[in-house]
Every structure is written in structure tokens, then in C-alpha cells.
NUMARGU-633908 format. One record per residue (C-alpha): residue in one letter; x, y, z. Coordinates in Angstrom, 1 decimal. Example, Ala and Ser with C-alpha at 12.3 -4.5 7.8 and 13.67 -1.06 7.14 Angstrom:
+--------+--------+--------+--------+
| nudren |     xx |     yy |     zz |
+--------+--------+--------+--------+
|      A |   12.3 |   -4.5 |    7.8 |
|      S |   13.7 |   -1.1 |    7.1 |
+--------+--------+--------+--------+
//
This chain:
+--------+--------+--------+--------+
| nudren |     xx |     yy |     zz |
+--------+--------+--------+--------+
|      M |  156.6 |  110.7 |  193.1 |
|      A |  155.9 |  107.2 |  191.4 |
|      R |  156.4 |  108.7 |  188.1 |
|      R |  159.5 |  110.5 |  188.9 |
|      I |  161.3 |  107.4 |  190.5 |
|      L |  160.3 |  105.5 |  187.4 |
|      L |  161.9 |  108.0 |  185.0 |
|      I |  165.0 |  108.3 |  187.2 |
|      A |  165.5 |  104.4 |  186.9 |
|      F |  164.8 |  104.3 |  183.3 |
|      V |  167.3 |  106.9 |  182.5 |
|      A |  169.8 |  105.3 |  184.9 |
|      M |  169.5 |  102.0 |  183.1 |
|      L |  170.4 |  104.0 |  179.9 |
|      S |  173.3 |  105.6 |  181.6 |
|      A |  174.7 |  102.5 |  182.9 |
|      C |  174.1 |  100.6 |  179.3 |
|      S |  176.2 |  103.7 |  177.7 |
|      D |  179.1 |  103.0 |  180.0 |
|      A |  179.4 |   99.3 |  179.9 |
|      G |  181.8 |   99.2 |  176.8 |
|      D |  181.4 |   99.2 |  173.3 |
|      T |  180.2 |   95.8 |  171.6 |
|      A |  179.8 |   94.8 |  168.0 |
|      S |  176.0 |   94.8 |  168.5 |
|      L |  175.9 |   98.7 |  169.4 |
|      S |  176.0 |  101.7 |  167.0 |
|      N |  178.4 |  104.4 |  167.3 |
|      R |  178.1 |  106.5 |  170.6 |
|      V |  178.6 |  110.4 |  170.3 |
|      Y |  178.7 |  112.1 |  173.6 |
|      V |  177.8 |  115.9 |  174.0 |
|      Q |  177.9 |  117.9 |  177.3 |
|      A |  177.2 |  121.4 |  177.8 |
|      G |  179.9 |  123.6 |  178.8 |
|      G |  182.6 |  121.1 |  177.7 |
|      S |  185.8 |  121.8 |  176.1 |
|      S |  185.9 |  123.3 |  172.6 |
|      S |  188.4 |  120.8 |  171.6 |
|      G |  186.0 |  117.9 |  172.2 |
|      N |  186.0 |  114.8 |  169.9 |
|      G |  182.8 |  113.4 |  170.8 |
|      S |  184.1 |  110.6 |  173.1 |
|      H |  183.0 |  109.7 |  176.8 |
|      E |  186.1 |  111.5 |  177.9 |
|      L |  186.1 |  114.5 |  175.5 |
|      P |  182.5 |  115.0 |  174.8 |
|      F |  181.4 |  117.6 |  172.3 |
|      S |  180.0 |  120.6 |  173.5 |
|      T |  177.5 |  121.7 |  171.1 |
|      L |  174.6 |  119.5 |  169.2 |
|      A |  175.9 |  121.0 |  165.9 |
|      E |  179.3 |  119.3 |  166.3 |
|      A |  177.4 |  115.8 |  167.1 |
|      Q |  175.1 |  116.5 |  164.0 |
|      A |  178.1 |  117.1 |  161.9 |
|      A |  180.4 |  113.9 |  163.4 |
|      S |  177.4 |  111.5 |  163.6 |
|      S |  176.1 |  109.0 |  161.0 |
|      P |  172.7 |  107.1 |  160.3 |
|      G |  172.1 |  104.8 |  163.4 |
|      D |  174.4 |  106.4 |  165.9 |
|      Q |  173.4 |  107.0 |  169.4 |
|      I |  174.0 |  110.8 |  170.4 |
|      L |  174.2 |  110.8 |  174.4 |
|      L |  174.0 |  114.0 |  176.4 |
|      M |  175.8 |  114.0 |  179.3 |
|      P |  174.6 |  115.8 |  182.7 |
|      S |  175.7 |  119.5 |  183.1 |
|      A |  174.9 |  122.3 |  185.2 |
|      V |  174.7 |  124.4 |  182.1 |
|      I |  171.9 |  124.0 |  179.6 |
|      L |  172.4 |  122.8 |  176.3 |
|      D |  171.6 |  125.4 |  173.8 |
|      G |  171.4 |  124.7 |  170.1 |
|      N |  169.4 |  122.6 |  167.7 |
|      I |  169.9 |  119.3 |  165.8 |
|      V |  168.6 |  117.6 |  162.6 |
|      L |  168.6 |  113.9 |  163.3 |
|      Q |  169.4 |  111.2 |  160.7 |
|      P |  167.7 |  107.9 |  160.1 |
|      D |  167.8 |  105.5 |  163.1 |
|      Q |  169.7 |  107.8 |  165.4 |
|      Q |  168.8 |  108.0 |  168.9 |
|      L |  169.2 |  111.3 |  171.0 |
|      I |  169.4 |  110.2 |  174.7 |
|      G |  169.8 |  112.4 |  177.7 |
|      L |  171.8 |  110.7 |  180.5 |
|      A |  170.4 |  111.7 |  184.0 |
|      A |  172.5 |  113.3 |  186.8 |
|      E |  172.5 |  111.9 |  190.0 |
|      G |  169.1 |  112.6 |  191.6 |
|      G |  167.3 |  111.9 |  188.2 |
|      E |  167.6 |  115.5 |  187.0 |
|      L |  167.2 |  115.3 |  183.1 |
|      V |  169.5 |  116.9 |  180.7 |
|      R |  168.4 |  120.4 |  179.9 |
|      V |  168.0 |  121.7 |  176.2 |
|      T |  167.0 |  124.8 |  174.5 |
|      H |  167.4 |  126.7 |  171.4 |
|      T |  167.5 |  130.6 |  172.3 |
|      A |  168.6 |  131.7 |  168.6 |
|      G |  165.9 |  129.7 |  167.2 |
|      S |  162.6 |  131.2 |  165.3 |
|      Q |  159.2 |  130.2 |  166.3 |
|      S |  159.3 |  127.6 |  163.3 |
|      E |  162.9 |  126.3 |  164.1 |
|      P |  162.9 |  123.1 |  166.5 |
|      V |  165.3 |  122.0 |  168.9 |
|      V |  165.1 |  118.5 |  167.2 |
|      A |  164.2 |  117.8 |  163.7 |
|      L |  163.1 |  114.1 |  163.0 |
|      S |  163.8 |  111.6 |  160.3 |
|      E |  163.0 |  108.0 |  160.2 |
|      R |  162.9 |  106.0 |  163.2 |
|      N |  164.3 |  108.2 |  165.6 |
|      E |  164.1 |  107.8 |  169.5 |
|      I |  164.1 |  110.7 |  171.8 |
|      T |  164.3 |  110.2 |  175.5 |
|      G |  165.5 |  111.7 |  178.9 |
|      L |  165.5 |  115.4 |  177.9 |
|      H |  164.1 |  118.5 |  179.4 |
|      F |  163.2 |  121.1 |  176.8 |
|      V |  163.0 |  124.5 |  178.4 |
|      D |  162.2 |  128.1 |  177.5 |
|      L |  161.0 |  127.1 |  174.2 |
|      R |  160.9 |  129.6 |  171.2 |
|      G |  159.6 |  127.1 |  168.5 |
|      P |  158.8 |  123.5 |  168.5 |
|      A |  160.7 |  121.2 |  170.9 |
|      I |  160.6 |  118.5 |  168.4 |
|      L |  159.5 |  118.7 |  164.9 |
|      G |  158.7 |  116.4 |  162.0 |
|      Q |  157.6 |  118.2 |  158.9 |
|      N |  157.2 |  117.0 |  155.3 |
|      V |  159.7 |  114.1 |  156.0 |
|      D |  159.0 |  110.6 |  156.6 |
|      F |  159.4 |  110.4 |  160.7 |
|      S |  157.5 |  106.7 |  160.7 |
|      G |  158.7 |  104.8 |  163.6 |
|      A |  159.6 |  107.9 |  165.8 |
|      D |  159.7 |  107.1 |  169.5 |
|      V |  159.4 |  110.2 |  171.9 |
|      H |  159.2 |  109.0 |  175.7 |
|      H |  160.0 |  110.1 |  179.2 |
|      N |  160.8 |  113.9 |  178.4 |
|      R |  160.1 |  117.0 |  180.1 |
|      F |  158.7 |  120.3 |  178.4 |
|      T |  158.5 |  123.5 |  180.5 |
|      G |  158.1 |  127.0 |  179.6 |
|      A |  157.8 |  129.1 |  176.4 |
|      V |  158.6 |  132.7 |  175.5 |
|      E |  155.5 |  135.0 |  174.9 |
|      S |  153.8 |  134.3 |  171.6 |
|      D |  150.4 |  134.6 |  170.0 |
|      A |  150.8 |  131.4 |  168.0 |
|      P |  151.1 |  128.2 |  170.1 |
|      I |  154.6 |  126.7 |  170.9 |
|      W |  154.2 |  123.1 |  170.5 |
|      A |  156.1 |  120.5 |  172.5 |
|      C |  156.0 |  118.0 |  169.7 |
|      R |  154.5 |  119.1 |  166.3 |
|      L |  154.0 |  116.2 |  163.8 |
|      S |  153.1 |  117.5 |  160.3 |
|      S |  153.3 |  115.6 |  156.9 |
|      T |  152.3 |  115.3 |  153.2 |
|      V |  153.6 |  111.8 |  153.3 |
|      N |  152.6 |  108.5 |  154.7 |
|      I |  153.4 |  107.9 |  158.4 |
|      S |  153.4 |  105.0 |  160.4 |
|      N |  154.3 |  103.6 |  163.9 |
|      V |  154.8 |  107.1 |  165.8 |
|      R |  154.5 |  106.9 |  169.5 |
|      V |  154.7 |  109.4 |  171.9 |
|      S |  154.6 |  108.4 |  175.6 |
|      D |  155.4 |  109.2 |  179.3 |
|      N |  156.0 |  112.6 |  178.7 |
|      L |  155.1 |  115.7 |  180.9 |
|      I |  154.3 |  119.2 |  179.3 |
|      R |  153.7 |  121.8 |  181.6 |
|      D |  153.7 |  125.7 |  182.9 |
|      G |  153.4 |  128.1 |  179.8 |
|      L |  151.1 |  130.4 |  178.6 |
|      A |  152.2 |  129.8 |  174.8 |
|      L |  152.9 |  126.2 |  175.3 |
|      G |  150.9 |  123.6 |  173.6 |
|      G |  151.2 |  119.8 |  174.0 |
|      I |  151.0 |  117.6 |  170.8 |
|      Q |  150.1 |  118.9 |  167.4 |
|      V |  149.3 |  116.5 |  164.3 |
|      I |  148.9 |  118.0 |  160.8 |
|      Q |  148.0 |  115.3 |  158.1 |
|      Q |  147.9 |  116.8 |  154.5 |
|      G |  147.5 |  115.9 |  150.9 |
|      T |  146.4 |  112.4 |  150.3 |
|      S |  148.8 |  111.0 |  152.9 |
|      T |  147.9 |  108.6 |  155.9 |
|      G |  149.0 |  108.7 |  159.6 |
|      A |  149.1 |  106.2 |  162.3 |
|      Y |  149.8 |  107.6 |  165.7 |
|      R |  149.8 |  106.3 |  169.4 |
|      F |  149.9 |  108.6 |  172.5 |
|      E |  149.9 |  107.3 |  175.9 |
|      R |  150.6 |  108.3 |  179.4 |
|      N |  151.2 |  111.8 |  178.6 |
|      E |  150.5 |  114.7 |  181.1 |
|      F |  149.7 |  118.0 |  180.6 |
|      Y |  149.4 |  120.9 |  183.5 |
|      D |  148.9 |  124.8 |  183.5 |
|      I |  149.5 |  125.4 |  179.6 |
|      G |  147.8 |  127.8 |  177.4 |
|      N |  147.6 |  125.7 |  174.2 |
|      R |  145.7 |  122.2 |  173.7 |
|      A |  147.0 |  119.1 |  174.9 |
|      Y |  146.2 |  117.2 |  171.7 |
|      H |  145.3 |  118.9 |  168.4 |
|      L |  144.6 |  116.4 |  165.7 |
|      W |  144.2 |  117.9 |  162.2 |
|      T |  143.4 |  116.3 |  159.0 |
|      Q |  143.2 |  118.5 |  155.8 |
|      D |  142.6 |  117.9 |  151.8 |
|      D |  142.1 |  114.0 |  151.4 |
|      S |  144.2 |  112.8 |  154.1 |
|      S |  143.4 |  110.4 |  156.6 |
|      L |  144.8 |  109.7 |  160.3 |
|      N |  144.3 |  106.9 |  162.7 |
|      A |  145.4 |  107.9 |  166.4 |
|      E |  144.8 |  106.5 |  169.7 |
|      I |  145.1 |  108.7 |  173.0 |
|      V |  145.4 |  106.4 |  176.1 |
|      D |  145.9 |  106.9 |  179.6 |
|      S |  146.6 |  110.6 |  179.6 |
|      K |  146.1 |  113.6 |  182.0 |
|      A |  145.4 |  117.1 |  181.7 |
|      D |  144.6 |  119.9 |  183.9 |
|      N |  144.3 |  123.8 |  183.6 |
|      I |  144.5 |  123.6 |  179.8 |
|      G |  143.8 |  127.1 |  178.2 |
|      R |  145.6 |  129.6 |  180.6 |
|      G |  145.4 |  133.2 |  179.2 |
|      D |  141.4 |  132.9 |  178.5 |
|      K |  142.0 |  131.0 |  175.4 |
|      N |  140.0 |  128.5 |  173.2 |
|      S |  142.1 |  125.4 |  174.0 |
|      D |  140.1 |  122.6 |  174.1 |
|      S |  142.3 |  120.0 |  175.8 |
|      I |  141.5 |  117.6 |  172.7 |
|      L |  140.7 |  118.6 |  169.5 |
|      T |  140.0 |  116.5 |  166.6 |
|      H |  139.9 |  118.9 |  163.6 |
|      L |  138.8 |  117.9 |  159.9 |
|      S |  138.7 |  119.8 |  156.7 |
|      G |  138.7 |  119.3 |  153.1 |
|      S |  137.5 |  115.6 |  152.6 |
|      S |  139.5 |  114.2 |  155.3 |
|      E |  138.7 |  111.2 |  157.5 |
|      Q |  139.9 |  110.5 |  161.2 |
|      T |  139.7 |  107.3 |  163.3 |
|      V |  140.4 |  108.3 |  166.9 |
|      L |  140.4 |  106.4 |  170.1 |
|      V |  140.2 |  108.2 |  173.4 |
|      K |  140.5 |  105.8 |  176.3 |
|      N |  141.1 |  106.6 |  180.1 |
|      Y |  141.6 |  110.1 |  179.5 |
|      R |  141.7 |  112.2 |  182.8 |
|      Y |  140.9 |  116.0 |  182.1 |
|      R |  140.2 |  118.6 |  185.0 |
|      N |  139.9 |  122.4 |  184.8 |
|      S |  140.7 |  123.1 |  188.5 |
|      G |  141.6 |  126.5 |  187.9 |
|      Q |  138.5 |  127.2 |  185.7 |
|      V |  140.9 |  128.6 |  182.9 |
|      G |  139.9 |  129.5 |  179.3 |
|      N |  137.2 |  131.1 |  177.3 |
|      A |  133.8 |  130.1 |  176.6 |
|      S |  134.9 |  127.8 |  174.0 |
|      N |  137.5 |  125.7 |  175.9 |
|      T |  135.7 |  122.7 |  176.2 |
|      G |  137.3 |  119.3 |  177.6 |
|      L |  137.1 |  117.6 |  174.1 |
|      E |  135.8 |  119.0 |  170.7 |
|      A |  135.2 |  117.1 |  167.4 |
|      F |  135.1 |  119.8 |  164.8 |
|      I |  134.3 |  119.2 |  161.3 |
|      Q |  135.0 |  122.7 |  159.6 |
|      G |  132.5 |  124.5 |  157.7 |
|      A |  130.3 |  127.7 |  157.4 |
|      P |  130.4 |  130.2 |  159.2 |
|      F |  134.0 |  129.9 |  159.7 |
|      T |  136.6 |  131.9 |  157.6 |
|      G |  138.7 |  129.8 |  155.1 |
|      E |  136.2 |  128.4 |  152.9 |
|      E |  138.7 |  126.6 |  150.9 |
|      R |  139.0 |  124.0 |  154.0 |
|      W |  135.4 |  123.5 |  154.5 |
|      C |  134.5 |  120.0 |  154.7 |
|      D |  132.7 |  118.3 |  152.1 |
|      G |  132.7 |  114.5 |  152.5 |
|      C |  134.6 |  114.2 |  155.8 |
|      R |  134.1 |  111.4 |  158.0 |
|      L |  135.0 |  110.9 |  161.9 |
|      N |  134.9 |  107.6 |  163.8 |
|      L |  135.3 |  108.3 |  167.5 |
|      R |  135.4 |  106.3 |  170.3 |
|      I |  135.6 |  107.7 |  174.0 |
|      I |  135.9 |  105.1 |  176.5 |
|      D |  136.5 |  105.1 |  180.5 |
|      S |  137.3 |  108.6 |  180.5 |
|      Q |  136.5 |  111.6 |  182.8 |
|      F |  135.8 |  115.3 |  181.9 |
|      D |  135.6 |  117.3 |  185.1 |
|      G |  134.9 |  121.2 |  185.3 |
|      A |  135.1 |  122.5 |  181.9 |
|      V |  134.1 |  126.1 |  181.4 |
|      A |  132.3 |  125.1 |  178.4 |
|      D |  130.7 |  122.0 |  177.1 |
|      G |  132.3 |  119.1 |  178.6 |
|      I |  132.5 |  116.9 |  175.3 |
|      Q |  131.3 |  118.9 |  172.3 |
|      L |  130.6 |  117.4 |  168.9 |
|      T |  130.3 |  119.8 |  166.0 |
|      N |  129.6 |  119.2 |  162.4 |
|      F |  129.5 |  122.5 |  160.3 |
|      G |  130.6 |  120.5 |  157.1 |
|      S |  128.6 |  119.2 |  154.3 |
|      N |  127.7 |  115.7 |  153.3 |
|      S |  130.1 |  114.8 |  156.3 |
|      V |  129.6 |  112.1 |  158.9 |
|      F |  130.1 |  111.4 |  162.7 |
|      D |  130.2 |  108.1 |  164.1 |
|      V |  130.7 |  108.7 |  167.9 |
|      E |  130.6 |  106.3 |  170.7 |
|      I |  130.9 |  107.3 |  174.3 |
|      R |  131.1 |  104.4 |  177.0 |
|      G |  132.1 |  104.2 |  180.4 |
|      T |  132.6 |  108.1 |  180.5 |
|      T |  131.8 |  110.7 |  183.2 |
|      V |  131.3 |  114.4 |  182.6 |
|      S |  130.9 |  116.6 |  185.6 |
|      G |  130.5 |  120.1 |  186.6 |
|      A |  130.3 |  121.4 |  182.9 |
|      K |  129.6 |  124.9 |  182.2 |
|      P |  128.1 |  124.8 |  178.8 |
|      R |  128.0 |  128.1 |  177.0 |
|      Q |  127.9 |  127.1 |  173.3 |
|      V |  125.7 |  124.2 |  172.3 |
|      G |  124.1 |  124.0 |  175.9 |
|      G |  125.1 |  120.3 |  177.2 |
|      G |  127.4 |  118.5 |  179.4 |
|      I |  127.5 |  116.6 |  176.2 |
|      S |  126.5 |  118.6 |  172.9 |
|      L |  126.1 |  117.4 |  169.4 |
|      V |  125.6 |  119.8 |  166.2 |
|      V |  124.5 |  117.7 |  163.5 |
|      Q |  124.5 |  120.5 |  160.9 |
|      N |  124.5 |  124.4 |  161.4 |
|      E |  122.9 |  125.3 |  158.1 |
|      V |  119.9 |  124.0 |  156.2 |
|      N |  120.3 |  121.1 |  153.8 |
|      T |  123.9 |  120.4 |  154.3 |
|      G |  123.5 |  116.4 |  153.9 |
|      N |  125.3 |  115.7 |  157.0 |
|      H |  124.8 |  112.6 |  159.1 |
|      A |  125.4 |  111.6 |  162.6 |
|      N |  125.3 |  108.3 |  164.7 |
|      L |  125.8 |  108.7 |  168.4 |
|      L |  125.9 |  106.0 |  171.0 |
|      I |  126.3 |  106.8 |  174.7 |
|      E |  125.9 |  104.1 |  177.3 |
|      N |  127.2 |  103.6 |  180.9 |
|      S |  128.2 |  106.9 |  181.4 |
|      E |  127.4 |  109.8 |  183.7 |
|      V |  126.5 |  113.5 |  183.0 |
|      I |  126.4 |  115.1 |  186.2 |
|      D |  125.8 |  118.7 |  187.5 |
|      S |  125.7 |  120.5 |  184.2 |
|      T |  125.0 |  124.2 |  184.6 |
|      G |  123.1 |  123.9 |  181.3 |
|      Y |  121.2 |  120.4 |  180.2 |
|      G |  122.8 |  117.0 |  180.6 |
|      F |  122.8 |  116.4 |  176.9 |
|      A |  121.9 |  118.8 |  174.2 |
|      V |  121.5 |  118.1 |  170.3 |
|      R |  120.9 |  121.0 |  167.7 |
|      A |  120.1 |  120.3 |  163.8 |
|      L |  119.1 |  123.3 |  162.2 |
|      G |  117.0 |  122.9 |  159.0 |
|      E |  116.2 |  119.9 |  157.1 |
|      G |  118.2 |  117.6 |  154.7 |
|      H |  119.9 |  115.9 |  157.7 |
|      S |  119.9 |  112.7 |  159.4 |
|      A |  120.7 |  111.8 |  162.8 |
|      T |  120.6 |  108.5 |  164.8 |
|      I |  121.2 |  109.0 |  168.5 |
|      D |  120.9 |  106.2 |  171.0 |
|      L |  121.2 |  106.8 |  174.7 |
|      G |  119.6 |  103.5 |  175.3 |
|      G |  117.0 |  101.2 |  173.5 |
|      G |  117.6 |  102.4 |  170.2 |
|      E |  119.0 |  101.0 |  166.9 |
|      L |  122.6 |  101.6 |  167.4 |
|      G |  122.5 |   98.9 |  170.5 |
|      S |  123.0 |  100.9 |  173.3 |
|      S |  122.1 |   99.4 |  176.6 |
|      G |  121.4 |  103.0 |  178.2 |
|      N |  122.6 |  102.4 |  182.1 |
|      N |  123.4 |  106.1 |  181.9 |
|      R |  123.1 |  108.5 |  184.8 |
|      I |  122.1 |  112.2 |  183.6 |
|      V |  121.5 |  113.8 |  186.8 |
|      G |  121.8 |  117.4 |  188.6 |
|      S |  121.7 |  119.6 |  185.4 |
|      V |  120.3 |  122.9 |  186.0 |
|      R |  118.1 |  123.4 |  183.0 |
|      G |  117.2 |  119.8 |  182.5 |
|      E |  118.4 |  116.4 |  181.5 |
|      I |  117.8 |  116.8 |  177.6 |
|      Q |  117.5 |  119.6 |  174.9 |
|      A |  116.4 |  118.6 |  171.5 |
|      T |  116.4 |  121.1 |  168.5 |
|      N |  115.1 |  119.8 |  165.2 |
|      A |  116.1 |  116.2 |  166.2 |
|      S |  114.8 |  113.0 |  167.8 |
|      L |  116.5 |  110.5 |  170.0 |
|      V |  116.0 |  107.5 |  172.2 |
|      A |  117.1 |  107.4 |  175.8 |
|      K |  115.6 |  104.2 |  177.5 |
|      H |  117.0 |  102.6 |  180.3 |
|      N |  118.8 |  105.5 |  182.0 |
|      W |  118.5 |  107.2 |  185.5 |
|      W |  117.0 |  110.5 |  185.8 |
|      G |  117.4 |  110.9 |  189.5 |
|      G |  114.3 |  109.2 |  190.3 |
|      E |  112.0 |  111.7 |  188.8 |
|      P |  110.8 |  111.8 |  184.9 |
|      P |  113.5 |  113.7 |  182.9 |
|      R |  113.1 |  117.2 |  182.2 |
|      I |  113.0 |  117.4 |  178.4 |
|      D |  113.2 |  120.6 |  176.3 |
|      L |  111.8 |  120.0 |  172.7 |
|      Q |  112.7 |  122.8 |  170.2 |
|      G |  111.6 |  123.3 |  166.4 |
|      D |  109.6 |  121.0 |  164.4 |
|      G |  109.6 |  117.0 |  164.8 |
|      S |  111.8 |  116.8 |  167.9 |
|      V |  110.9 |  113.6 |  170.1 |
|      V |  112.8 |  112.1 |  172.9 |
|      H |  111.8 |  108.5 |  173.9 |
|      A |  112.6 |  108.3 |  177.5 |
|      D |  110.5 |  105.4 |  179.0 |
|      P |  111.1 |  103.2 |  180.6 |
|      A |  113.9 |  104.5 |  183.0 |
|      L |  115.8 |  102.8 |  185.2 |
|      P |  114.4 |  101.7 |  188.6 |
|      V |  117.7 |  101.9 |  190.5 |
|      D |  120.4 |  104.1 |  190.5 |
|      P |  123.3 |  102.3 |  188.8 |
|      A |  125.6 |  104.2 |  191.4 |
|      G |  123.4 |  102.7 |  194.2 |
|      G |  120.1 |  103.0 |  195.6 |
|      Q |  116.5 |  102.4 |  194.9 |
|      A |  114.2 |  105.0 |  193.1 |
|      P |  111.7 |  106.9 |  195.6 |
+--------+--------+--------+--------+
//
């Protein structure tokens, strides 16, 4: 309810501002209203009836204002630099509805250029992406306070916001949006290609009851990406028995990513999705997956997961998978809870695959502190490093990465830790008042777990 009140107040403010009269400081305004007169001229009194008319009559820097209507506005628009596309809410706060029934799976309702703002719209019954930035400079885009619901049946994801580029992108912000209710619907996809760089901030977005991923960040070739995912929520991601990790950081080629996930709230209350449907997966692509031209050689991921919750994943809660070669994970997990995971791949509530084949030259640094792994149906933490020629520094407390420990790893069915061809340090943690159950597999596997915490960080003394 609070979210709805804030959204109504925000769009009402825009509406009041747009009706206050022109001033020299304001750009030109072009009005559109679904079901309006075919002889409209784009004024407030005689608005255009289609987005195509607004596109033809507008110039860079103009505001395109969509007026309330009982009719859904059907069509599409290619924005020019510095244009704003703003829906003016009806009484009661209902957003202006838009769709594009004549579009194909690749054709969006709104195509971006530089420094566009899109707000106050309700995208419905999508056939292709609602908002698309593709191989143009869409730097400075600000997509906020919109709603996305429903998509036609499709084997491929239909994204609320798809951002794909071969050129450098900066200062893109996607915030305060609601994406829900669609088996084919996906949230936000970023694809960075070539030698390009991208910088994105995603905050306060919410995702419910959709078939495809909430966030998909994919770097290809020699590209690099910096992304922040902050204060977002997701529930029931992966409807239709899909592999739709709610966050997927995906690297191929020789690409790099730096990603912050902070205060992310993930649930799977409906237990949807298949055996690969994790809460969050970091994936460096390689053998045995098809598409050898995209296998990583020299990829690097810097990932921080801070103050977040992953509850009820039908697979591993957080899965870190490096199938590439000569590729590096640098991962920190702090202040985060993983509860009720049902791991069916690597085997842990939190899982790490350092390498999947022999002598790949991969390396992993993993620090976990002040976190909880609770009630996993597998292990609390599992690491797998097949073969030789790898190195991993895993610090759950008291190790060389500087983890203070203070983790609670309790209630897991199979045990607290499984290590396959790997060693780790896990001191100063709470294991439920008993020595941790540790499963060592392969040669050279060692877990240093002493001393344990004498007191449960959640309260209470050891027995």
C-alpha cells in the first residue's frame, strides 16, 4: 500500500507540473491520449491518438505526455535524445496502459536513445520487450515508477527492460518498477558486447510470479560491466518449471564484471522452477556447455553480496560456478542469510565450483562472514574443484582473506560442509553447539574449523 501511495503521489506531481503552463525553462510538450481524435495536433486540448504521431511531431528534448484513458494505447515509439516519456496518472492513481499488439518478439514498445526518462506507464500483454536499448548509446537512461504485467506465450523470454550494447554505456538507472504475472515475462536483461563497457544501477525493483529471470547480466567478448542491484525483491521466479535464477551474472569470452548485490530479498514461496533454479548464480561459461566460441578464457568476476536474504530456493541458494579456463572469482558474502535451500546441483545452501575439468588454471577467492546458512536439505556449504591445476582461497573465518567468521551454519540435513579436492578455513563459526559435520572427498581436502564460537550469534550459550 505504501508503495502505491508513493507512486500515485509521484505521478500526480508530474501531472500538476505539466498543466501549470509553459515557461521558457521547459521543453516542448507533446500530448497523446488513446482513443483521442484522429485530427489531434498534440496539444493538451487536442492530443494525438498514437505514439507514431508523437514520434513524428516531436524533437530531441521534448516531453511526450500520455494522458489517462479507458483505452490501452497500442503502438510503439523510438525516442530521440533527451526526450521524456511520461504517463499522467488518472484519478485514483491508475497508470497509463501501453502495449504493442502488432509488434514482433524483437520489436519493443519503447526504443531508447541517449538520456531518456520513462515513467508512469503500465506495460501490458507484451509480445516483445517493453523497453529496449540496442546497439545505440542509451547512456543516462532513467526508467522508474513503471509497471509491467503479462506477456504472450513464448519459448523465449520477453523482457520488461532489455539493454544490449556494443558501445560504451554509462549512468543507466532502472528503479522503483514492478514486474509481475507472466510465464514468458522476464525482468531486466543487460548484454554487453565487443570491447564496450557498461555502468548500471538497479534499485527498489520488485518481481513477482514471472517465468524468467529478475536480473540477467551477461558480458561477452572483451566487454566489461559494473552493476549495482540494491533494495530489490523477488518471489516465485521460474514459473513454468524453468531454470530462471533470480539473479544471473553470466560471463563469456574474456569479459569482466563487477557486481554489488545489497539488501536483496529473494523468496520462492510457491516452490517454482526446475532443479537449476537458484536464488543467485554467478556463471563463468565453459565446458561442457555448448557454444565453445563463448567459453571463458581469462574472465573475471568481482561479486559482493551484502545484507541479503535467499529463502526457499528449489536448488542451491547461492551458486558460484566457474566452468571457464584461466578465469577468476573474487566473491564476498557478508551479512546474508540463505535458508531452506534444496540443493540439487553442487549440493550446498552456498556452493562453489572452482573448476569442472582438470588443469583449467582457474582461481577463486571466497570470503563469507556474519552470514547464516540454515536448514539446507543438502550441505550448508559445498565446494568442488575437480582435478589439479587450480587454486582456491576459501575463508569462512580466520583465514588469509580476513573473514571474522561469525557465521551460523546449522540445520543442514547432510552436514555443515562438503569439500571435494579443496581446502578451506572456517574458524569462529556457530555449528549448533556440536562439532561440524564435515564430508571430505578427493585428495588433499582439508577443513580447519577450530575453534568454534562458544555462543550462538543469534543468542544463547553452547550446551
